[in-house]
N, C-alpha and C positions, 0 to 999 in steps of 0.2 A: 420474475426472483432477485432481489438485489441481493448482492454481496458485500458487505460491511468488512473496513480494517478499519485500524487505528494504529497511528504513530504516536509512540511519547517519547520526548525527547528535553531537553533541558531551554526556558526560548529565548536562552544569548546563543544555542548552536543551528535557529531558525535557518535560513540559505534561503539568498535572494533568486526570485523565481530563473533568473539568467545559471547562474552556479548549481541550480538544482538539474536546468537542462542539461548543461557542461558536462555534466556529472553522467545521467543518463546516456548521454553521446560515448563518454568513453567507455563505459560498459560494453558497448556495443546493443546495446534496445534500438531498433528502429521506431523508435516513439519520440517525436516534439509533442510539449506540453508547451500552452500558451502564457510568454514569458511576460505579460501585461497583468499584472494585478498584483493588488497588496496581498502577502502572505496574511499580514494579520486582520484583516477587514474581509476576507470575503465568502461569503456562505453562500453558496448555490455550489450554479455547473463550471463546472472550469474546463474548457474544450481542448480533444487533443486529437493529434493524427497515430495513430500505431499502420505501419506498415503505407504508412500513404493516402489511410481510407479513417475516415472522421469517426471520431470516439470520444472518452473524457468523461467526466466522471462528477460527480458532486464531491464538494472540497469543503471545510469547516476545521475552520480553526475555532479549541478552547486553551484555557487556561486551569486548569481543578486545583480542586483546594487537598485540601490531605485525607477528611475523609472521603471524598472522590477518589483519592489512589488509591485508598485504603480499600473501597467495598470492588474496585477492579484489582487488586493485586497488583499493582501499580508499583516499582520502587518509590518514594518520594521525592529521587533527584530527577525524573521524568515529567516536571509535573504539566507542562505541557502537550497536548494533547490535538492531532490532526486527524479531522474524521475523515475517512472515503469511503461510498457506498455508487457500486455500477450496477450495472443489470450483466446477471451471471449468463444470461443467455443470450448476447451482444458480444459478439469473441470482442472487437476492437475494446469494449468498455471494460467488461473486464479486464482485461493483460492494461491496459493503459492501467487503470487501477493498483493491479496490484506491481505491476514497477515500478511505479511514482512512491508505492508506500514502501517498496523493498530499498531502492534509489535514498528516498528522503534516508530510514533508518543509517542504511552505513555510511552517509555522509558527516551524519548527525551524531552519530554513534549512538543509537535511539532503540527503541522495541517495536516490532510487528506484533499487532496484537488481532490473532484472526478467529476471532467468534464462533466462525460456521468448522471449522478445524480442532476448536476450543482448545489452542495453544498458542505460543505465540515466538516470533525467529528472533533473538539474539541482532545483532550491526554486525556482527563479522560472518551470519552464516544465510540474510538475507539476500544475499545476490545468488544467493545459489538456491534459496528455494523460491524467489522467482527466476532463476531459469531454468526450473524445471519445471514451473505450472506452466513458462513458455510454452516447452515445449511439448510436456502435453497436449499443449491448447492448439498445439500448430497446425493442421488445418483438420480439423472442428469444429463445429460451431454448436457446441451444443454445453452441458455444463462438463469441464475437463474432466477425465483419470486418471490420477497419477498415479503414483507410487510411490509420493516421497508424503515420509510423515514424520509432522514438530514430534521433537522430545516428550512433552507429554500430552499427547495425546493418544490414542488409541486404533482411530484409522479416521483421517479426511471423512468431510461430512459431506461429501458426492458419492462416496461408496457405500450406501447406503440409500442409495436412488436408484 
């Protein structure tokens, strides 16, 4: 089963991979992303290491038009969308995607959209969300069971399993 996230931001705020990695480290996450890629050209697997173990996620960059933004209920000021897709059953992949998405949202003042939860996380809350998810998944290699609930959803998607 895949776990999908997206981060919406302004096109001008997209960082370099090196800036993104620096911010991941600054927040204390044990994650290293591959920094040798073009953020606007890559469409595919982005290798990562979480706690020294191989991880990663599918990455895709897109710029959405006004109609697409309206359908997704995303503010028009955030037309750039970075999509993340990872295995929800492989700890290193799942956490690589969650942490990368949260840090990207935080440094770009963007928005993380989590369709599994049915909610979103503003940039100011994204790091706390990622740390909560990481903490709940610390020693478990199965779907996370965390008590964090986004502000606009009744229960995280994994509460139904």
